[in-house]
N, CA, C and O of each residue as an XYZ file, in Angstrom:
812
protein
N       3.454    -10.673     -0.637
C       4.791    -11.340     -0.972
C       6.443    -11.353     -0.650
O       7.298    -12.192     -0.367
N       6.338     -9.501     -0.933
C       7.490     -8.820     -0.634
C       7.917     -9.229      1.212
O       8.634    -10.064      1.762
N       7.434     -8.629      1.459
C       6.873     -7.334      2.601
C       7.523     -9.233      3.780
O       8.213     -9.166      4.796
N       7.148    -10.192      3.333
C       7.207    -11.638      4.113
C       7.979    -11.714      3.854
O       8.629    -11.730      4.900
N       8.973    -11.844      2.653
C      10.020    -12.628      2.796
C      10.471    -11.488      2.958
O      11.663    -11.796      2.954
N      10.467    -10.525      3.083
C      11.783     -9.945      3.634
C      11.841     -8.531      4.202
O      12.766     -7.734      4.043
N      10.235     -8.258      5.181
C      10.194     -7.497      5.607
C      11.017     -7.850      7.370
O      11.076     -6.935      8.192
N      11.530     -9.153      7.670
C      11.486     -9.567      8.643
C      13.877     -8.635      8.588
O      14.450     -8.179      9.577
N      14.473     -8.728      7.176
C      15.800     -8.331      6.683
C      15.388     -6.755      6.825
O      16.291     -6.159      7.412
N      14.848     -6.329      6.648
C      14.622     -4.098      5.985
C      15.145     -3.474      6.657
O      15.737     -2.486      6.222
N      15.146     -3.707      7.661
C      15.245     -2.743      9.225
C      16.903     -2.784      9.585
O      17.430     -2.005     10.379
N      17.734     -4.021      8.719
C      19.100     -3.834      8.751
C      19.951     -3.323      7.711
O      21.036     -2.742      7.674
N      18.690     -3.928      6.474
C      19.657     -3.632      4.910
C      19.169     -1.816      5.204
O      19.982     -0.950      4.881
N      17.919     -1.444      5.775
C      18.188      0.401      5.747
C      18.911      1.113      6.624
O      19.402      2.242      6.616
N      18.870      0.134      7.456
C      20.225      0.765      8.778
C      21.792      0.215      7.726
O      22.296     -0.189      8.774
N      22.457      0.015      7.077
C      23.050     -0.110      6.138
C      23.716      0.671      5.249
O      24.818      1.186      5.062
N      22.233      0.526      4.591
C      22.857      1.493      3.618
C      22.461      3.231      3.918
O      22.804      4.370      3.602
N      22.114      2.959      4.219
C      21.333      4.771      4.262
C      22.351      5.223      6.739
O      21.817      5.080      7.840
N      23.014      5.446      6.559
C      23.605      5.880      7.959
C      22.746      6.759      8.326
O      22.064      6.814      9.348
N      22.861      7.923      6.824
C      22.478      9.469      7.697
C      21.423      9.578      8.015
O      21.086     10.750      8.182
N      20.501      8.671      8.236
C      18.658      8.499      8.792
C      19.118      8.374     10.089
O      18.244      8.815     10.836
N      19.897      8.054     10.594
C      19.621      7.333     12.116
C      20.752      8.157     12.837
O      21.519      7.611     13.631
N      20.815      9.377     12.553
C      22.789     10.116     13.218
C      22.066     11.145     13.875
O      22.512     11.743     14.855
N      20.278     11.502     13.041
C      19.653     12.440     14.285
C      18.873     12.202     14.626
O      18.542     11.072     14.266
N      17.754     12.994     15.671
C      16.340     12.095     15.918
C      15.652     12.664     14.695
O      15.412     13.822     14.352
N      15.466     11.752     14.272
C      14.271     12.667     13.091
C      12.697     12.186     12.712
O      12.494     11.336     11.845
N      11.775     12.736     13.353
C      10.746     12.365     14.240
C      10.045     11.126     12.490
O       9.822     11.429     11.318
N       9.941      9.698     13.327
C       9.307      9.674     12.021
C       7.507      9.379     11.141
O       7.135      8.921     10.061
N       6.844      9.955     12.365
C       5.390     10.866     12.045
C       6.086     12.113     10.624
O       5.312     12.273      9.680
N       7.080     12.678     10.580
C       6.634     13.201     10.102
C       7.394     13.153      8.265
O       7.159     13.804      7.247
N       8.325     12.060      8.595
C       8.134     11.150      7.686
C       6.783     10.253      6.585
O       6.711      9.784      5.449
N       6.312     10.341      7.231
C       5.251      9.762      7.441
C       4.302     10.387      6.479
O       3.759      9.719      5.599
N       4.081     11.765      6.649
C       3.228     12.495      6.288
C       3.852     13.209      5.405
O       3.089     13.768      4.617
N       5.183     13.438      5.212
C       5.804     13.866      4.023
C       5.305     12.377      3.104
O       4.309     12.167      2.413
N       6.056     11.824      3.331
C       5.469     10.314      2.356
C       4.189     10.497      1.185
O       4.385     10.450     -0.029
N       3.189     10.659      1.670
C       2.073     11.312      1.733
C       1.558     12.136      1.085
O       0.599     11.918      0.345
N       2.080     13.181      1.242
C       1.849     15.037      1.566
C       2.913     13.921     -0.847
O       2.588     14.130     -2.016
N       3.720     13.233     -0.396
C       4.438     13.726     -1.797
C       3.344     12.040     -2.658
O       3.035     11.721     -3.806
N       3.260     11.807     -2.119
C       2.106     10.410     -2.870
C       0.669     11.001     -3.560
O       0.146     10.763     -4.649
N       0.149     12.143     -2.093
C      -1.235     12.662     -3.502
C      -0.757     13.438     -4.335
O      -1.628     14.029     -4.974
N       0.374     13.713     -4.627
C       1.383     14.576     -5.587
C       0.705     14.372     -7.332
O       0.014     14.861     -8.226
N       1.755     12.985     -6.792
C       1.882     12.047     -7.284
C       0.599     11.841     -8.383
O       0.408     11.934     -9.596
N      -0.445     11.366     -6.667
C      -1.715     11.056     -7.508
C      -2.846     12.071     -8.657
O      -3.851     11.807     -9.316
N      -1.889     13.481     -8.388
C      -2.527     13.896     -9.522
C      -1.502     14.287    -10.375
O      -1.941     15.208    -11.063
N      -0.487     14.064    -10.631
C      -0.283     14.260    -11.410
C       0.176     12.782    -12.813
O       0.586     12.801    -13.973
N      -0.120     11.939    -12.033
C      -1.153     10.573    -12.406
C      -2.314     11.358    -13.156
O      -1.991     12.290    -13.892
N      -3.331     11.103    -13.038
C      -4.581     12.247    -13.253
C      -4.853     13.165    -14.596
O      -5.861     13.441    -15.247
N      -2.711     13.678    -14.736
C      -2.856     14.950    -15.748
C      -2.577     13.927    -16.436
O      -3.382     13.780    -17.356
N      -1.035     12.424    -16.348
C      -1.317     11.790    -17.581
C       0.535     12.167    -17.889
O       0.962     12.349    -19.029
N       1.364     12.220    -16.722
C       2.542     12.609    -16.662
C       2.761     11.092    -15.929
O       2.966     11.162    -14.718
N       2.749     10.308    -16.269
C       3.037      9.456    -15.362
C       4.628      9.450    -15.288
O       4.964      8.802    -14.296
N       5.165      9.691    -15.631
C       6.383      9.512    -15.610
C       7.048     10.292    -14.429
O       7.838      9.716    -13.681
N       6.698     11.694    -14.259
C       6.323     12.301    -12.766
C       6.131     11.889    -12.162
O       6.839     11.584    -11.203
N       4.559     11.519    -12.462
C       3.924     10.594    -10.570
C       5.104      9.562    -10.361
O       5.598      9.546     -9.234
N       5.589      8.740    -11.265
C       6.376      7.408    -10.881
C       6.974      7.744    -10.259
O       6.499      7.735     -9.124
N       8.466      8.321    -10.364
C       9.441      9.341     -9.704
C       8.938     10.035     -8.131
O       9.652     10.075     -7.130
N       7.291     10.635     -8.261
C       7.027     11.136     -6.878
C       6.342     10.218     -6.079
O       5.952     10.575     -4.968
N       6.178      9.302     -6.409
C       5.502      8.394     -5.957
C       6.237      7.270     -5.786
O       5.680      6.175     -5.706
N       7.869      7.438     -5.692
C       9.166      6.282     -5.552
C       9.472      6.503     -4.805
O       9.727      5.472     -4.184
N       9.851      7.925     -3.878
C       9.815      8.862     -3.187
C       9.111      8.861     -2.364
O       9.743      8.787     -1.311
N       8.265      8.895     -2.234
C       6.681      8.950     -1.229
C       6.723      7.400     -0.475
O       6.590      7.115      0.716
N       6.984      6.443     -1.780
C       6.978      4.855     -0.793
C       8.264      4.849     -0.118
O       8.527      3.983      0.716
N       9.318      6.044     -0.529
C      10.387      5.368      0.260
C      10.455      6.151      1.853
O      11.117      5.857      2.848
N       9.652      7.054      1.650
C       9.639      8.063      2.921
C       8.802      7.497      4.041
O       9.065      7.807      5.203
N       7.505      6.434      3.662
C       7.086      5.587      4.442
C       7.675      4.210      4.139
O       6.797      3.423      4.491
N       8.485      3.672      3.771
C       9.490      2.197      3.989
C      10.356      2.932      4.761
O      11.248      2.130      4.485
N      11.071      3.938      5.673
C      11.947      4.082      6.494
C      11.235      4.637      7.663
O      11.931      4.563      8.676
N       9.751      5.316      7.906
C      10.048      5.483      8.671
C       9.532      4.996     10.440
O       9.519      5.620     11.500
N       9.158      3.593     10.054
C       8.743      2.844     11.145
C      10.564      2.378     11.324
O      11.088      2.173     12.419
N      11.309      2.287      9.952
C      12.708      1.533     10.690
C      13.089      3.233     11.181
O      11.925      3.613     11.308
N      13.876      4.377     11.504
C      13.490      4.566     12.064
C      12.812      4.842     13.825
O      13.414      5.115     14.863
N      11.883      4.707     13.653
C      10.732      4.709     14.977
C      11.806      3.953     15.983
O      12.528      4.374     16.887
N      11.518      2.286     15.256
C      12.470      1.556     16.281
C      13.883      1.286     16.284
O      14.563      0.600     17.047
N      14.106      1.795     15.526
C      16.034      2.246     15.637
C      16.212      3.049     16.796
O      17.118      2.752     17.575
N      15.144      4.465     17.121
C      15.374      5.068     17.910
C      14.737      4.241     19.426
O      14.979      4.391     20.623
N      13.786      3.291     18.610
C      12.672      3.221     20.184
C      11.839      4.174     20.505
O      11.661      4.531     21.669
N      11.174      4.741     19.366
C       9.989      5.814     19.911
C       9.067      5.026     19.190
O       8.030      5.595     19.531
N       8.787      4.314     18.596
C       7.063      3.491     18.204
C       6.474      3.865     19.470
O       6.717      3.827     20.676
N       5.326      4.356     18.406
C       3.818      4.565     19.071
C       2.540      3.728     18.179
O       2.416      3.253     17.050
N       1.798      3.850     19.266
C       0.564      3.808     18.353
C      -0.671      4.090     17.983
O      -1.707      3.525     17.632
N       0.101      5.949     18.317
C      -0.572      6.474     17.140
C      -0.284      6.673     16.098
O      -1.126      6.813     15.211
N       1.723      6.786     15.785
C       2.202      6.998     15.081
C       1.987      5.489     13.507
O       2.182      5.576     12.294
N       1.564      4.414     14.315
C       1.086      2.764     13.678
C      -0.613      3.319     13.074
O      -1.347      2.708     12.296
N      -0.792      4.277     13.557
C      -2.485      4.740     13.302
C      -2.406      5.404     12.116
O      -2.901      5.185     11.010
N      -1.275      6.756     12.797
C      -1.394      7.007     10.916
C      -0.409      6.425      9.616
O      -0.369      6.736      8.426
N       0.172      5.673     10.237
C       0.781      5.229      8.837
C       0.221      4.391      8.420
O       1.153      4.062      7.687
N      -1.031      3.190      8.042
C      -2.120      2.864      8.470
C      -3.564      3.366      7.190
O      -4.048      2.881      6.168
N      -3.829      4.871      8.241
C      -4.412      5.210      7.481
C      -4.052      6.485      6.947
O      -4.900      7.378      6.969
N      -2.675      6.746      6.369
C      -2.492      7.488      5.285
C      -2.281      6.480      4.602
O      -3.435      6.286      4.220
N      -1.604      5.557      4.079
C      -1.066      4.514      3.763
C      -2.559      4.415      2.083
O      -2.479      4.670      0.881
N      -4.014      3.773      3.260
C      -5.737      3.446      2.686
C      -5.089      4.567      1.582
O      -4.550      4.145      0.558
N      -5.213      6.591      1.968
C      -5.250      7.269      1.558
C      -4.954      7.480      0.384
O      -5.698      7.851     -0.523
N      -3.003      7.076      0.335
C      -2.574      7.180     -0.321
C      -3.397      5.828     -1.715
O      -3.653      6.180     -2.866
N      -3.528      5.071     -1.437
C      -3.552      4.075     -2.259
C      -5.161      4.511     -3.040
O      -5.220      4.323     -4.255
N      -5.790      4.796     -2.684
C      -6.851      5.504     -3.105
C      -7.178      6.372     -4.030
O      -7.811      6.289     -5.083
N      -6.458      7.514     -3.276
C      -6.150      8.754     -4.670
C      -4.554      7.846     -5.326
O      -5.057      7.190     -6.238
N      -3.624      7.632     -5.334
C      -3.371      7.594     -6.916
C      -4.231      6.431     -7.594
O      -4.454      6.456     -8.805
N      -4.564      5.714     -7.013
C      -5.789      4.936     -9.002
C      -6.590      5.702     -8.526
O      -7.391      4.779     -8.680
N      -7.234      6.556     -8.055
C      -9.060      7.494     -8.260
C      -7.758      7.977     -9.774
O      -7.920      7.750    -10.973
N      -6.733      8.570     -9.185
C      -5.770     10.022    -10.392
C      -5.528      8.510    -11.915
O      -5.432      8.614    -13.137
N      -5.520      7.772    -11.349
C      -5.033      7.231    -12.732
C      -7.024      6.509    -13.883
O      -7.313      6.578    -15.078
N      -7.732      5.995    -12.783
C      -8.992      6.207    -13.180
C      -9.842      7.442    -13.835
O     -10.684      7.224    -14.706
N      -9.604      8.539    -13.429
C      -9.205      9.648    -13.289
C      -9.449     10.151    -15.294
O     -10.311     10.544    -16.081
N      -7.841      9.725    -15.216
C      -7.015     10.448    -16.557
C      -7.219      9.037    -18.099
O      -6.961      9.329    -19.267
N      -7.704      7.644    -17.659
C      -8.286      7.118    -18.373
C      -9.473      7.647    -18.975
O      -9.541      7.576    -20.203
N     -10.192      8.039    -18.496
C     -12.070      7.802    -18.434
C     -11.945      9.446    -18.516
O     -13.069      9.928    -18.380
N     -10.782     10.610    -18.723
C     -11.087     11.797    -19.320
C     -10.352     11.534    -20.897
O     -10.380     12.359    -21.811
N      -9.886     10.566    -20.938
C      -8.919     10.447    -22.011
C      -9.272      8.274    -22.830
O      -8.629      7.398    -23.408
N     -10.651      8.504    -22.296
C     -11.629      7.788    -23.569
C     -11.651      6.817    -23.516
O     -12.597      6.282    -24.095
N     -10.355      5.659    -22.591
C     -10.073      4.720    -21.691
C     -11.061      4.024    -21.989
O     -10.919      3.773    -23.186
N     -12.088      3.504    -21.583
C     -13.678      3.210    -20.272
C     -12.503      1.326    -19.650
O     -12.241      0.928    -18.514
N     -12.153      0.729    -21.003
C     -12.010     -0.532    -20.285
C     -10.799     -0.563    -19.028
O     -10.665     -1.134    -17.946
N      -9.993      0.437    -19.890
C      -9.055      0.701    -18.611
C      -9.186      1.341    -17.451
O      -8.292      1.240    -16.610
N     -10.107      1.960    -17.258
C     -10.566      3.445    -16.041
C     -11.294      1.762    -16.097
O     -11.085      2.853    -15.569
N     -11.748      0.698    -16.146
C     -12.698      0.067    -15.583
C     -11.662     -0.749    -14.783
O     -11.927     -1.142    -13.647
N     -10.243     -1.051    -15.499
C      -9.639     -1.637    -14.597
C      -8.290     -1.164    -13.734
O      -7.281     -1.670    -13.243
N      -8.884      0.042    -13.859
C      -8.086      0.883    -12.452
C      -8.529      1.097    -11.531
O      -7.948      1.393    -10.487
N     -10.476      0.919    -11.853
C     -11.252      1.609    -10.823
C     -11.752     -0.475    -10.360
O     -12.734     -0.867     -9.730
N     -10.800     -1.184    -10.888
C     -11.701     -2.233    -10.451
C      -9.228     -2.831     -9.301
O      -8.905     -3.738     -8.534
N      -8.612     -1.950     -9.780
C      -7.520     -2.731     -9.002
C      -7.617     -1.133     -7.362
O      -6.875     -1.287     -6.392
N      -8.562      0.115     -7.421
C      -8.363      0.503     -6.454
C      -9.553     -0.288     -5.452
O      -9.313     -0.459     -4.257
N     -10.270     -0.541     -5.793
C     -11.955     -1.694     -5.101
C     -10.619     -2.413     -4.169
O     -10.142     -2.157     -3.064
N     -10.324     -3.379     -5.180
C      -9.845     -4.505     -4.356
C      -8.077     -4.401     -3.840
O      -7.396     -5.255     -3.271
N      -7.631     -2.720     -4.393
C      -7.132     -2.831     -3.144
C      -6.910     -1.927     -1.361
O      -6.086     -1.781     -0.457
N      -8.316     -1.539     -1.773
C      -9.097     -1.125     -0.712
C      -9.481     -2.531     -0.071
O      -9.261     -2.572      1.139
N      -9.993     -3.660     -0.614
C     -10.628     -4.523      0.180
C      -9.358     -5.896      0.383
O      -9.832     -6.849      1.002
N      -8.311     -6.028      0.075
C      -6.971     -6.301      0.102
C      -6.504     -5.961      1.438
O      -5.989     -6.923      2.008
N      -6.536     -4.602      2.278
C      -6.155     -4.094      3.435
C      -7.599     -4.232      4.227
O      -7.351     -3.986      5.407
N      -8.035     -4.323      4.178
C      -9.699     -4.319      4.684
C      -9.985     -5.584      5.432
O     -10.866     -5.683      6.286
N      -9.363     -6.327      5.138
C      -9.947     -8.520      4.450
C      -8.425     -8.596      6.225
O      -8.563     -9.285      7.235
N      -7.485     -7.844      5.974
C      -6.126     -8.733      6.241
C      -7.027     -7.576      8.393
O      -7.366     -8.254      9.363
N      -7.112     -6.030      8.389
C      -7.484     -5.383      9.243
C      -8.105     -6.070     10.414
O      -7.858     -6.157     11.616
N      -9.540     -6.794      9.102
C     -10.529     -7.407     10.020
C     -10.595     -7.981     10.583
O     -11.415     -7.985     11.502
N      -8.972     -9.588     10.136
C      -9.735    -10.742     10.626
C      -8.378    -10.006     11.572
O      -8.058    -10.844     12.414
N      -7.641     -8.949     11.684
C      -6.373     -8.881     12.813
C      -7.924     -8.701     14.614
O      -7.868     -9.116     15.772
N      -8.737     -8.094     14.028
C      -9.283     -7.473     15.131
C     -10.048     -9.143     15.658
O     -10.218     -9.387     16.853
N     -10.362     -9.958     14.762
C     -10.885    -10.766     15.407
C     -10.180    -11.982     15.893
O     -10.525    -13.158     15.781
N      -8.997    -11.407     16.526
C      -7.084    -12.380     17.173
C      -6.601    -13.279     15.405
O      -5.766    -14.180     15.489
N      -6.942    -13.078     14.569
C      -6.336    -14.221     13.262
C      -5.748    -13.115     12.348
O      -6.322    -12.119     11.908
N      -4.065    -13.653     12.107
C      -3.724    -13.193     11.048
C      -4.209    -13.786      9.427
O      -4.287    -15.012      9.341
N      -4.440    -13.203      8.523
C      -4.056    -13.240      7.428
C      -2.582    -13.987      6.880
O      -1.604    -13.693      7.567
N      -2.375    -14.748      5.931
C      -1.427    -14.714      4.790
C      -1.017    -13.817      3.876
O      -1.938    -13.001      3.852
N      -0.426    -13.568      3.325
C      -0.286    -12.486      2.463
C      -0.811    -11.786      1.230
O      -1.392    -10.785      0.811
N      -0.206    -13.013      0.887
C      -1.212    -12.569     -1.513
C      -0.191    -12.556     -2.122
O       0.888    -12.202     -1.648
N      -0.331    -12.841     -2.963
C      -0.275    -12.194     -4.547
C       0.347    -11.205     -4.464
O       1.576    -11.126     -4.448
N      -0.547    -10.194     -4.392
C      -0.349     -8.563     -4.823
C      -0.444     -7.817     -3.318
O      -1.585     -8.002     -2.894
N       0.231     -7.162     -2.518
C       0.265     -6.804     -0.941
C       0.479     -5.600     -1.969
O       0.303     -5.568     -3.187
N       1.005     -4.430     -0.902
C       1.088     -2.833     -0.966
C       2.134     -2.756     -2.003
O       1.914     -2.673     -3.211
N       3.627     -2.802     -1.269
C       4.401     -3.085     -1.970
C       5.065     -2.870     -3.501
O       5.842     -2.099     -4.066
N       3.750     -4.784     -3.988
C       3.398     -4.718     -5.269
C       3.204     -3.910     -6.042
O       3.832     -3.652     -7.069
N       1.816     -3.180     -5.370
C       1.233     -2.566     -6.100
C       1.175     -0.899     -6.641
O       0.646     -0.215     -7.518
N       2.342     -0.741     -5.172
C       3.326      0.312     -5.980
C       4.296      0.456     -6.317
O       4.824      1.542     -6.558
N       4.847     -0.788     -6.432
C       6.316     -1.072     -7.273
C       5.709     -1.761     -8.997
O       6.587     -1.638     -9.851
N       4.689     -2.269     -9.402
C       3.705     -1.798    -10.507
C       3.510     -0.450    -10.318
O       4.266     -0.098    -11.224
N       3.246      0.218    -10.026
C       3.263      1.536    -10.663
C       3.983      2.336    -11.187
O       4.018      2.837    -12.311
N       4.640      2.446    -10.189
C       6.247      3.163    -10.634
C       6.688      2.365    -11.395
O       7.830      2.817    -11.318
N       6.816      1.361    -12.243
C       7.371      0.605    -12.735
C       7.127      1.300    -14.375
O       7.837      1.866    -15.206
N       5.408      0.795    -14.240
C       4.409      1.318    -15.345
C       4.472      2.944    -15.740
O       4.344      3.316    -16.907
N       4.618      3.580    -14.971
C       4.757      4.878    -15.574
C       6.626      4.866    -15.567
O       6.806      3.820    -16.191
N       7.336      5.132    -15.401
C       8.461      4.623    -15.800
C       8.963      4.349    -17.488
O       9.468      5.227    -18.187
N       8.657      2.750    -17.990
C       9.051      2.232    -18.609
C       8.213      2.383    -19.319
O       8.365      1.616    -20.270
N       6.654      3.450    -19.494
C       6.115      3.549    -20.226
C       4.502      2.602    -20.842
O       3.690      2.806    -21.745
N       4.757      1.031    -19.250
C       3.398      0.429    -19.348
C       2.905      0.275    -18.908
O       2.571     -0.908    -18.983
N       2.446      0.780    -18.276
C       1.298      1.622    -17.712
C       0.262      0.514    -17.718
O       0.109     -0.310    -16.816
N      -0.636      0.621    -19.181
C      -1.846     -0.157    -18.486
C      -1.532     -1.749    -18.562
O      -2.310     -2.241    -17.744
N      -1.078     -2.369    -18.911
C      -0.262     -3.548    -18.735
C       0.050     -3.891    -17.254
O       0.022     -5.058    -16.864
N       0.363     -2.801    -16.401
C       1.188     -2.625    -15.109
C      -0.871     -2.729    -14.023
O      -1.258     -3.479    -13.127
N      -1.401     -1.862    -14.590
C      -2.995     -2.050    -14.261
C      -3.685     -3.198    -14.027
O      -4.131     -3.578    -12.945
N      -3.772     -3.857    -15.327
C      -4.643     -5.185    -15.460
C      -3.313     -5.744    -15.273
O      -3.080     -6.348    -16.320
N      -2.259     -5.867    -14.444
C      -1.454     -7.281    -13.583
C      -1.568     -6.451    -11.716
O      -1.612     -7.116    -10.681
N      -1.589     -5.022    -11.789
C      -1.983     -4.606     -9.865
C      -3.379     -5.475     -9.884
O      -3.570     -6.374     -9.065
N      -4.708     -4.989    -11.289
C      -6.037     -4.850    -10.762
C      -6.028     -6.963    -10.641
O      -6.628     -7.560     -9.747
N      -5.175     -7.707    -11.812
C      -5.571     -9.395    -11.539
C      -5.581     -9.732    -10.052
O      -6.539    -10.130     -9.389
N      -3.943     -9.425     -9.534
C      -2.935     -9.417     -8.594
C      -3.516     -9.214     -7.507
O      -3.109    -10.043     -6.693
N      -4.640     -8.192     -6.846
C      -5.437     -7.717     -6.440
C      -6.317     -8.292     -5.976
O      -6.565     -8.445     -4.780
N      -7.264     -8.925     -7.487
C      -8.451     -9.367     -7.312
C      -7.316    -10.668     -6.794
O      -6.646    -10.364     -5.807
N      -7.154    -11.571     -7.177
C      -6.689    -12.160     -6.296
C      -6.029    -12.822     -5.076
O      -5.705    -13.949     -4.700
N      -5.988    -11.271     -4.556
C      -5.280    -11.756     -3.138
C      -6.466    -11.223     -2.157
O      -6.371    -11.262     -0.930
N      -7.425    -10.796     -2.754
C      -9.387    -10.936     -1.658
C      -9.218    -11.921     -1.999
O      -8.087    -12.174     -1.584
N      -9.629    -12.885     -2.599
C     -10.225    -14.183     -2.838
C      -9.256    -14.868     -2.054
O      -9.670    -15.108     -0.919
N      -8.056    -15.277     -2.299
C      -6.584    -15.689     -1.167
C      -6.707    -15.730      0.301
O      -6.651    -16.680      1.081
N      -6.904    -14.344      0.504
C      -7.496    -14.668      2.032
C      -8.564    -14.217      2.086
O      -8.315    -13.281      2.845
N      -9.483    -14.143      1.900
C     -11.417    -14.541      1.965
C     -11.107    -16.043      2.397
O     -11.402    -16.509      3.497
N     -10.440    -16.763      1.325
C     -10.711    -18.560      1.740
C      -9.522    -18.695      2.884
O      -9.455    -19.593      3.722
N      -8.309    -17.242      2.671
C      -7.796    -17.918      4.400
C      -8.722    -17.935      5.900
O      -8.650    -18.635      6.910
N      -9.491    -16.950      5.538
C     -10.328    -16.705      7.163
C     -11.567    -17.572      7.034
O     -12.243    -17.769      8.043
N     -11.919    -18.108      5.867
C     -13.234    -18.691      5.731
C     -12.722    -20.551      6.915
O     -13.398    -21.133      7.763
N     -11.277    -20.877      6.348
C     -10.571    -21.525      6.662
C     -10.360    -21.681      9.107
O     -10.538    -22.365     10.114
N      -9.893    -20.440      8.548
C      -9.077    -20.134     10.132
C     -10.581    -19.506     10.455
O     -11.290    -20.512     10.427
N     -11.094    -18.831     10.629
C     -12.565    -17.948     11.287
C     -13.215    -19.368     10.966
O     -13.450    -20.011     11.989
N     -13.536    -19.960      9.850
C     -14.511    -20.427     10.128
C     -15.116    -21.921     11.368
O     -16.257    -22.160     11.762
N     -13.528    -22.806     11.735
C     -13.277    -23.958     12.578
C     -13.165    -23.938     13.224
O     -13.113    -24.942     13.934
N     -12.917    -21.982     13.883
C     -12.615    -21.286     15.405
C     -13.613    -20.916     16.445
O     -13.435    -19.879     17.084
N     -15.385    -22.210     16.834
C     -16.028    -21.670     17.271
C     -16.334    -20.206     18.428
O     -17.295    -19.481     18.685
N     -14.820    -20.335     18.904
C     -14.154    -19.603     20.086
C     -14.231    -18.285     19.358
O     -14.647    -17.537     20.242
N     -14.085    -17.599     18.334
C     -13.800    -16.356     17.871
C     -14.805    -15.510     18.006
O     -15.904    -15.753     17.507
N     -14.561    -14.446     18.676
C     -15.858    -13.532     19.413
C     -16.739    -13.150     17.454
O     -16.063    -12.701     16.528
N     -17.577    -13.334     17.384
C     -17.821    -12.510     15.966
C     -18.419    -10.272     16.694
O     -19.472     -9.685     16.944
N     -17.032     -9.958     16.697
C     -17.634     -8.878     16.586
C     -18.409     -8.190     15.793
O     -18.699     -8.699     14.710
N     -19.198     -6.190     16.312
C     -19.842     -5.510     15.112
C     -18.794     -4.923     14.515
O     -17.632     -4.619     14.784
N     -19.875     -4.826     13.245
C     -19.200     -3.159     12.190
C     -17.808     -2.825     12.286
O     -16.970     -3.658     12.630
N     -17.663     -2.203     12.133
C     -17.128     -0.973     12.580
C     -16.576      0.097     11.418
O     -15.668      0.006     10.591
N     -17.410      1.014     11.689
C     -17.214      2.344     10.704
C     -15.533      2.749     10.318
O     -15.281      3.714      9.597
């Protein structure tokens, strides 16, 4: 939702707010990797129950992930590998962070919240996969209620404010609703298009 509304304005805002990022020639792939590494440490912190530390690390990692593409576009050095690297590491981070929370609440004996976090993990993966699969069929799905930006924002806010359990409920319900929205979008958009090729599954 946030990306759909503000994505086209993000580059200009970041360039104005953080001009130091564009004075040198920073490798955007290094920013992508740095952001992923910080987010993986955040996942470990969440698993250990250190929610504030995890949220702060996730915020810094998310910042690196947000600006890598802006830096690449600013210098005209976008590559297909860069896009592949960014998308793949995003999925790794999504799964690791949610898995850390599943582990924490399971070890704490809070099976309900562990199940909620697991639901958020599965729905987060499906949210990303449904869009990628539709794009492989040359069809663009609508964004939905909770995309990656909203998920990361919820976890950061939940960790810092001490409201991780409510944040996980909102994430799980919102992400599941987004999956349903995307399935409906695909059913209407692809089901009514007989010319769409039925491509085989890809591992």
